Structures are given as C-alpha cells and as structure tokens.
N, C-alpha and C positions, 0 to 999 in steps of 0.2 A: 428471430435475432436480429439485431436493429443494423444497419448496414456500417455502420461506423463500429462495429463489434470487433474485427478482424485488427483496425487500427488501435483501438482501447487496449484489446488482448496482446499485441508488440510494445504499444508504451510501458504495458503492464511488466511486461517480461524484461525491458532495458532497466527497467527502476529494480527488479529482483535480483536482475543479473547484478547490478552497483551494488546494494545492499550485501548480497551474498559473497560478494567480492570485499568489500571494505569489510565485511565480520573476519572474514580470513586474514585480514592481516595482523601478522606478530608484528606487535611494537616494538618490543626488544630487537626483533631483526633487522625490522626496517630502521633504525637507530644506531643500529652497532657500526661502531669506527667513526660515527659523526660527533663533533663537539661543537663547543662555541654557536658560532650566528647559523652554522649550518644544522645543528642539532635544533635548534629552537624552529630554523626555516620548514624544516622538515616534520617538526612535530605539527606547527602549527597549520600545515599546509594539509595533512592527513584531518586533524579537527575539523579543519573547514569543510573538507569534503565530506567527513561522516555526518557533520551538523546542516548541509546542503540535503546529503541524501534522506536524511530521519524529516529535515521540514518538508521536501517532494513525498515523501512517504505518508508525512501526518495528511497533506496537502488530497493526497490521491483517496486516504484512508475516508478522509470527511466526504468525501465525493460518494465515494462508496457505501456508507452509510448511510445518506440519503437515499439512495436507491433501494436499499435493505428496509429502510426504515416504511417504505411503500406500502400500500396494502394492496395487493393484486385482487385479493377477493372480496373487494366494497360493495360488488353485486350480490353477495351473499346477503346484505342488510335490506335489499331491495326484495320486493313481493313477487311471489313466484312467477306470477303472471309477466311480470318485467322481464323477471330471468327468462322465460319463457318465449318473449317476444322472436318473431321470425325463427324459432324452433331451437333458440338460443346457441346455435350455431357461432355464430359471430362472437358473442360474449364467452362463450366456452373458450373461443381461441384467442380471444382477448387476453383471459384470465391465465391459460397456459404460456402464452410468451411471456406474459409479465412475470409469474413464477419461475421461468425457467433462466430470465434477467436476474430476476432476484440471488438464486441460486448461485447463476454466477457470478454477481456481485459478491456474494457472500464468498465463496470459494479464495475470489482474489483480495480479499481483506483479510480474509486469514492466511493463506500469504504472506502479504504484506506485514503484518503485525506478527507472523512467526520471525520471520527476517526482522524485522527492527528490534521484537524482544533479543536476540542474540546481538545486534549491533550497537544498543543503548548503553550496557556497561562498557562497552570501549571508550566510547564518548566519554564517561565518568572518568574513566582509567585515563585518558590522554587529558583531559581537562586537568585532574589531579599533579600529572607532571607538570601540563603549563604553570600550573600555578608553583611548584616547585621552583621555576625555573625563571618567573617573573614577568 
C-alpha cells in the first residue's frame, strides 16, 4: 500500500461524510419558517454546497477511475521467461500490490458513487425550487 494511502483514505472519508450529511438534509425542514430574502439565501447556500460537494466527488471519482482502469497484470502478456526472471518474486509482489491498490480504488469509487446517487436528486429538487423563486 502506498505511504499516502492513509491520507487519501482520510480525505475520502471527509468527502463521504460531507456527501452523506448533505443527502440527509430535509429541504422542507431546512427552509421552514423562512421567507423572502432569508429563504432565498438559505436555498442558494444549500444548493451551492451540494454543487461543490458533487463537483469534488466527480473529481475524486475521475482520479479513482484512472487507478481502476490501469492494468496491474500487464506482465501477463510477456513471455514466461520474462515473468520468471529473478524467480518472479518481484513481479508477483508488484502485481499483488497493484491489484490491492486497484481494489481499494474500486471500493472508494463505489462508495462515492453510491452517495452521489443519493445526493444528485437533492440538487435537482433545490434547482427546481430556485427556478420557481427566480
């Protein structure tokens, strides 16, 4: 596992928490008792926060997709003599590490996608309300 994996995991956890928290917001409860400028400001603030969180999720998902798309088994296409060089231990260790990294990236991507799938409809709802307010 790369040395920056813990930092990446912590950053992902912060993003996941943000997505989860924003998806839990009940828009009606958030806006109850507000009207006029206060209603509009609160609506826009929530919308901008959701947009920013989803943009951050999209950027992170893109980075994770690049990791998932990498082929850790490229050495499979090499001749057996190349794979067996130096007993094949280094190649096996390298491939195993890359496969583990790809698995971690795939799991992180799935978690982000799952939460974004719950949050994106919230953005469309708040956009509908913003459009009606003007």
